[in-house]
C-alpha positions in Angstrom: 0.0 0.1 0.0 1.2 3.5 -0.9 1.4 6.5 1.7 -1.3 8.1 -0.9 -4.4 9.2 0.7 -7.6 8.6 -1.2 -9.6 12.0 -1.2 -13.4 12.4 -0.5 -15.6 14.1 -2.9 -16.8 17.5 -1.7 -18.8 19.7 -3.5 -17.9 18.2 -7.0 -14.0 18.3 -6.0 -12.1 15.4 -5.1 -10.1 16.7 -2.0 -8.6 15.7 1.3 -11.0 16.8 4.2 -10.0 20.0 6.0 -8.3 18.7 8.9 -6.0 16.3 6.9 -7.2 13.2 9.0 -7.6 10.1 7.4 -9.0 6.5 8.5 -7.0 3.3 7.3 -9.0 0.7 5.5 -8.4 -3.0 6.2 -8.6 -6.1 4.2 -10.7 -8.3 6.6 -9.3 -11.7 5.0 -5.6 -10.5 5.7 -5.9 -7.6 8.2 -3.6 -5.7 5.6 -4.2 -2.0 5.3 -5.3 -1.7 1.7 -6.0 2.2 1.6 -5.9 5.6 3.7 -9.2 7.4 3.0 -9.3 11.2 3.8 -12.0 11.8 6.6 -14.4 14.7 6.6 -14.9 17.2 9.4 -18.0 19.3 10.6 -16.5 22.4 8.3 -16.6 19.9 5.4 -20.3 19.1 6.2 -20.9 22.8 5.9 -19.3 23.4 2.6 -20.9 20.0 1.1 -24.4 21.2 2.1 -24.1 24.4 0.8 -23.2 23.3 -2.3 -25.6 20.8 -2.7 -28.3 23.5 -2.1 -27.1 25.5 -4.9 -26.7 22.6 -7.3 -30.2 21.1 -6.5 -32.2 24.4 -7.5 -30.8 24.0 -10.6 -31.0 20.2 -10.8 -35.1 20.5 -9.7 -35.6 22.3 -13.0 -34.1 19.5 -15.2 -37.0 17.4 -16.6 -37.6 14.1 -15.2 -36.8 12.4 -18.3 -33.4 13.8 -18.4 -32.4 13.1 -14.9 -33.5 9.4 -15.5 -31.2 9.5 -18.6 -28.1 10.4 -16.2 -29.0 7.5 -13.7 -29.2 5.1 -16.9 -25.8 6.3 -17.9 -24.6 5.5 -14.3 -25.9 2.1 -14.7 -24.1 1.3 -17.9 -21.0 2.7 -16.3 -21.5 0.2 -13.2 -21.9 -2.5 -15.7 -18.7 -1.5 -17.8 -16.6 -1.6 -14.5 -18.2 -4.5 -12.8 -15.2 -6.4 -12.4 -13.2 -3.4 -11.1 -16.1 -2.6 -8.4 -16.5 -6.5 -7.2 -12.9 -6.4 -6.7 -13.4 -3.2 -4.3 -16.0 -5.5 -2.4 -13.7 -8.4 -2.3 -10.7 -6.4 -0.7 -12.6 -4.0 1.4 -15.3 -6.1 3.0 -14.0 -9.6 2.3 -17.3 -10.5 0.2 -16.7 -13.5 -1.9 -16.4 -12.8 -5.4 -19.5 -14.4 -6.9 -21.6 -12.2 -4.0 -19.6 -9.1 -4.9 -20.6 -9.3 -8.5 -24.1 -9.7 -7.5 -23.9 -6.8 -5.5 -22.4 -4.6 -8.2 -25.4 -5.8 -10.4 -27.7 -4.7 -7.5 -26.0 -1.4 -7.6 -26.9 -1.1 -11.3 -30.3 -2.3 -11.0 -31.5 0.4 -8.4 -30.4 3.0 -10.9 -32.5 1.2 -13.8 -35.5 0.9 -11.7 -35.9 4.3 -10.3 -35.0 5.8 -13.9 -37.7 3.8 -15.0 -40.4 4.5 -12.8 -39.8 8.3 -12.3 -41.9 9.4 -15.3 -45.0 7.7 -14.1 -44.9 9.4 -10.8 -47.0 12.6 -11.6 -49.2 14.9 -9.6 -53.2 14.6 -9.1 -56.2 16.7 -10.0 -58.9 16.5 -7.5 -62.4 17.9 -7.5 -63.4 20.6 -5.1 -66.7 21.7 -3.5 -67.0 24.8 -5.8 -67.5 25.2 -9.5 -64.8 26.9 -11.6 -62.3 25.6 -9.1 -59.5 22.6 -9.2 -57.2 21.2 -6.4 -53.7 20.1 -7.9 -51.6 17.9 -5.9 -47.9 18.2 -6.5 -45.0 15.9 -5.7 -41.8 18.1 -5.5 -38.3 17.4 -4.3 -37.5 17.9 -0.4 -34.0 19.7 -1.3 -30.9 18.2 0.1 -31.2 14.4 1.5 -28.5 13.0 3.9 -28.1 9.1 3.1 -26.0 7.2 5.9 -24.7 3.8 4.4 -23.8 0.6 6.4 -20.8 -1.5 5.8 -22.6 -4.8 4.9 -23.7 -3.8 1.3 -22.0 -0.7 0.8 -22.2 -0.5 -2.9 -25.9 -1.6 -3.7 -27.1 0.7 -0.4 -25.0 3.7 -1.9 -27.3 3.6 -5.1 -30.6 2.4 -3.1 -30.1 6.0 -1.6 -28.6 8.0 -4.5 -30.8 6.8 -7.2 -34.1 7.8 -6.1 -32.7 10.8 -4.4 -31.3 12.6 -7.4 -33.9 11.1 -10.0 -36.4 13.0 -7.9 -34.7 16.4 -8.3 -32.8 16.4 -5.0 -29.2 16.6 -4.0 -27.6 13.9 -1.6 -24.7 14.0 0.9 -23.5 10.6 1.5 -21.7 9.2 4.7 -20.3 5.8 4.3 -19.3 3.4 7.0 -15.8 3.9 8.3 -14.6 0.5 7.5 -16.0 0.6 3.7 -15.7 3.9 2.2 -14.1 2.8 -0.7 -17.3 1.5 -2.5 -19.4 4.8 -1.9 -16.6 6.7 -3.3 -16.2 4.3 -6.6 -19.8 4.7 -7.2 -19.4 8.4 -6.7 -16.8 8.6 -9.2 -18.7 7.0 -11.7 -21.9 9.4 -11.2 -19.6 12.4 -11.9 -18.6 10.5 -15.2 -22.4 9.9 -15.9 -23.0 13.5 -15.9 -24.3 14.3 -12.2 -23.8 17.9 -11.9 -20.9 19.0 -9.6 -22.1 19.5 -6.1 -25.2 17.4 -6.3 -23.6 14.4 -4.6 -21.0 14.5 -2.1 -19.4 11.6 0.0 -17.8 12.3 3.2 -16.2 9.4 5.2 -15.9 10.0 8.8 -17.3 9.1 12.3 -20.9 8.8 12.5 -21.0 10.9 15.8 -19.5 13.7 14.0 -20.5 13.5 10.3 -23.7 11.7 10.6 -24.8 14.1 13.5 -23.8 17.2 11.8 -25.6 16.3 8.7 -28.9 15.5 10.8 -28.7 18.7 12.8 -28.0 21.1 9.7 -30.5 23.4 8.8 -30.6 22.7 5.1 -31.0 18.7 5.2 -34.8 18.1 4.5 -34.7 14.2 4.8 -32.3 11.8 6.6 -32.4 8.0 5.0 -30.2 5.6 7.0 -29.5 1.8 7.0 -27.5 0.8 10.1 -27.9 -0.1 13.9 -30.5 0.6 16.2 -28.4 2.5 18.5 -27.6 5.0 15.5 -30.9 5.0 14.4 -32.1 6.1 17.7 -29.6 8.8 18.0 -30.8 10.1 14.2 -34.2 10.1 15.3 -33.7 11.9 18.4 -31.7 14.7 16.4 -34.1 15.0 13.6 -36.8 15.4 16.1 -35.4 18.4 17.3 -35.7 19.7 13.7 -38.8 18.0 12.7 -37.7 16.5 9.5 -38.4 13.1 8.1 -36.6 10.3 8.5 -36.2 6.5 7.2 -34.6 4.1 9.2 -33.8 0.5 8.2 -32.1 -0.8 11.4 -31.7 -4.6 12.6 -33.4 -7.9 12.1 -34.0 -11.2 13.8 -35.6 -12.9 11.1 -37.4 -16.2 11.9 -37.4 -19.2 9.4 -40.2 -21.3 10.3 -40.3 -25.0 8.5 -43.6 -27.2 8.8 -43.6 -31.0 8.6 -45.4 -30.8 5.2 -42.9 -28.6 3.6 -40.3 -29.7 0.7 -37.7 -30.1 3.4 -34.6 -30.2 0.8 -35.8 -26.9 -0.8 -36.2 -25.5 2.5 -32.9 -26.6 4.2 -31.3 -25.0 1.0 -32.8 -21.6 1.5 -32.5 -21.9 5.3 -28.7 -21.9 5.0 -28.5 -19.6 2.0 -30.5 -16.9 3.8 -28.2 -17.3 6.8 -25.1 -17.3 4.9 -25.7 -14.4 2.7 -22.8 -12.1 3.1 -21.5 -14.3 5.8 -24.7 -13.9 7.8 -24.2 -10.1 7.6 -27.5 -9.0 6.5 -30.6 -7.6 8.1 -32.9 -9.9 6.4 -31.0 -13.0 7.2 -32.4 -16.2 8.9 -31.4 -15.6 12.4 -33.6 -18.1 14.3 -34.9 -21.4 12.5 -37.8 -23.2 13.9 -38.8 -26.7 12.8 -41.9 -28.6 13.6 -40.8 -31.5 16.0 -41.8 -34.3 13.4 -39.0 -33.4 11.1 -36.6 -31.7 13.5 -33.9 -34.2 13.3 -34.2 -34.9 9.6 -34.2 -31.0 8.7 -31.4 -30.1 11.2 -29.2 -33.1 9.7 -29.9 -31.4 6.2 -28.9 -27.8 7.4 -25.8 -29.2 9.4 -24.5 -30.9 6.1 -24.9 -28.1 3.9 -23.1 -25.7 6.3 -20.2 -28.2 6.9 -19.8 -28.4 3.2 -19.4 -24.7 2.6 -16.4 -23.6 1.0 -14.7 -21.1 3.5 -11.6 -19.1 2.3 -10.0 -16.4 -0.1 -12.9 -14.1 -1.1 -11.2 -13.7 -4.4 -11.5 -17.3 -5.1 -14.3 -18.3 -7.7 -15.2 -21.3 -5.5 -15.3 -19.4 -2.0 -18.8 -19.2 -0.3 -17.9 -17.8 3.0 -15.4 -15.2 3.5 -14.0 -13.6 6.7 -16.0 -11.2 8.9 -16.1 -7.6 8.2 -14.0 -6.8 11.3 -12.1 -7.9 14.4 -14.9 -6.3 16.4 -17.5 -8.1 14.3 -15.7 -11.5 15.0 -15.6 -11.0 18.6 -19.3 -10.4 18.9 -20.0 -13.7 17.2 -17.6 -15.6 19.3 -19.2 -14.1 22.5 -22.6 -14.8 21.3 -21.8 -18.6 20.7 -19.8 -18.8 23.8 -22.7 -17.6 25.8 -25.0 -20.2 24.1 -22.5 -23.0 24.8 -22.1 -22.2 28.5 -26.0 -22.4 28.9 -26.1 -25.9 27.5 -26.3 -25.6 23.6 -24.9 -28.2 21.2 -22.8 -27.7 18.2 -24.2 -29.5 15.0 -21.7 -27.7 12.7 -18.9 -25.2 12.9 -18.7 -23.4 16.3 -15.1 -22.2 15.9 -12.5 -20.4 13.8 -11.2 -22.4 10.8 -7.6 -23.6 11.3 -4.7 -24.1 8.7 -3.1 -22.6 5.9 -4.7 -19.3 5.0 -6.3 -18.7 8.3 -3.6 -17.5 10.1 -4.7 -13.8 9.7 -8.1 -12.3 9.1 -11.4 -12.3 11.0 -12.7 -16.0 9.9 -15.5 -18.3 11.6 -16.9 -21.3 10.3 -20.7 -21.7 9.5 -22.0 -22.8 12.8 -25.4 -24.5 13.5 -26.6 -24.8 17.2 -29.2 -26.6 19.0 -30.8 -27.0 22.7 -30.5 -23.4 22.7 -31.9 -21.5 25.6 -34.7 -19.2 25.0 -33.1 -16.2 26.6 -29.9 -16.9 25.1 -28.1 -14.0 23.1 -28.1 -16.1 19.9 -32.0 -16.0 20.1 -32.4 -12.7 21.6 -29.8 -10.5 19.9 -29.0 -9.7 16.1 -26.0 -12.2 15.5 -25.1 -10.7 12.2 -22.7 -13.4 11.4 -22.6 -17.2 10.1 -24.2 -18.7 13.3 -27.9 -20.6 13.4 -29.9 -21.7 16.1 -32.3 -24.4 15.3 -35.3 -24.9 17.6 -38.4 -27.4 17.6 -41.8 -26.7 17.7 -45.2 -28.4 18.1 -48.0 -26.4 16.9 -49.0 -23.4 14.8 -49.8 -21.0 17.7 -46.5 -21.8 19.6 -44.3 -20.9 16.6 -46.1 -17.9 16.1 -45.5 -16.9 19.8 -41.8 -17.6 19.3 -41.3 -15.9 16.0 -43.0 -12.6 17.3 -40.9 -12.8 20.6 -38.5 -10.3 19.5 -38.1 -6.4 19.4 -37.3 -6.6 15.7 -39.6 -7.0 12.8 -38.3 -6.7 9.3 -38.2 -10.3 7.6 -40.0 -13.7 8.3 -39.7 -16.9 6.5 -42.1 -19.7 6.1 -42.1 -23.2 4.4 -45.4 -25.1 4.2 -47.5 -26.7 1.3 -50.7 -25.9 3.3 -52.1 -22.8 1.6 -54.6 -21.8 4.3 -51.8 -22.0 6.9 -49.4 -19.7 4.6 -52.4 -17.3 4.5 -52.9 -17.6 8.4 -49.1 -17.1 9.0 -48.7 -14.1 6.7 -51.0 -12.2 8.8 -50.0 -13.3 12.2 -46.1 -12.8 11.8 -45.2 -9.4 13.0 -42.7 -8.2 10.3 -42.5 -5.8 7.3 -41.6 -8.8 4.9 -42.8 -12.3 4.6 -41.3 -14.6 2.2 -43.3 -17.8 1.8 -41.5 -20.9 0.0 -38.8 -19.0 -1.2 -35.8 -17.0 0.1 -34.9 -13.3 -0.1 -33.2 -11.0 -0.7 -36.2 -8.3 -1.2 -36.8 -7.1 -4.8 -36.6 -3.4 -5.6 -40.2 -3.2 -7.0 -41.5 -4.1 -3.4 -41.2 -2.0 -0.3 -38.4 -2.9 2.2 -39.5 -1.6 5.7 -39.5 -3.1 9.3 -41.7 -2.8 12.3 -40.5 -2.2 15.8 -36.9 -1.7 16.3 -36.2 -2.5 12.7 -37.1 1.0 11.8 -39.6 3.0 10.2 -40.0 4.2 6.7 -38.4 2.0 4.1 -36.6 1.8 0.8 -37.6 0.6 -2.6 -40.6 0.7 -5.1 -43.3 3.5 -5.5 -43.5 3.5 -1.8 -39.9 4.1 -1.3 -39.6 7.0 -3.8 -42.2 8.9 -2.3 -40.3 9.4 0.8 -38.0 11.5 -1.5 -40.8 14.0 -2.2 -43.2 16.1 -0.3 -46.5 17.4 -1.5 -47.6 20.6 -2.4 -51.6 21.3 -2.6 -52.5 24.1 -5.0 -56.0 25.4 -4.9 -57.0 27.3 -8.3 -60.1 29.0 -9.3 -60.8 31.0 -12.6 -63.8 33.2 -13.5 -66.9 32.0 -15.1 -67.7 33.7 -18.5 
């Protein structure tokens, strides 16, 4: 690694932050420092927002079809640089190459989707109580958006927030996660090439307690969209409440995966493992708790254990790798704490349960895919979001029992259900307390849906026609004309 400091994007210019501070970015597979990235200050936030206000006023006057054209150009540039961008994810996050390519495709997909629907999102003309009058309902841009990006899908979630923001006529200031700033910077570079006007997009790496807080408190920020942790979400909500501005928070999850005895067990086991191991379990929609009807529990647990033991853990740059390292040493320590607490309380290991050993694992933040049974109901592995390759499997005896178990959480983002009984599937889809229910299929969510959680999983949401509405505010115009 050279001593060159990667600049941030500030008001259309690639510059170092005003204080000269920087963060080191680590490859989690090797613990090697791969980059030094300039970090922003509160002074830089002031500059970015001031220029965003100026750029947004001009951008809002650009026809929607032309704004969509810029997004489509950005999507084509992401396609062009797919391999390079996937390489950023591999080295910055430790994401296996096959998954990294999928995330890059998703980043382009968000651009195409929001470019495609913007011209269908017009205003409304409504009747009034008087003759010679009309009521017009317009949808107008909010102004400047603050987008706070997590580390687990840093490239796709950058465009998930950038695309609807700019296509609706807003500017956006992005604050990427400290351990994965390179992804957002790479997308921003392509956005500039695609024709996004200078100042309309800024990327300000730095501490959330500094940059994130300064953005939320800034008087010119009109909307905050954030994906991240519950504590960070609470802080944002508190600061936003002081200013009375809208927020969208996509926070944690503790998704139940429910398997009834009549299900296709092979298909269910395949999906149960896939939805747990996506991104090494570092996904808010991941299968965090698997509940299996007792009549098929032993068979199903065996199917899952065999699949988890056979997964290829190793170099994320290798085409064959299915599971890479955890994103950081802190994340690995949290997984080990949670597994240790479960084992101390009497849980049994059916697969994994430790770090891998041998060549290639001397350094890095590795943990084997792990399946636990005989888990206490108050164990952290049941109660807390693990965000790693660890899964408890629990038996149940009745529909009412499993609904109670599934809903016994403060989270409410995603739920999964496998059954061939249509009536049961319908009952369960109503009974489960979550913003998403997947029946006889896995995730992730799709861009034409609406990705939003209940409870501590957040408020607001992303995607689809309902997600894009959050980036605009409504104006009602009452018009009268003279009778001839």
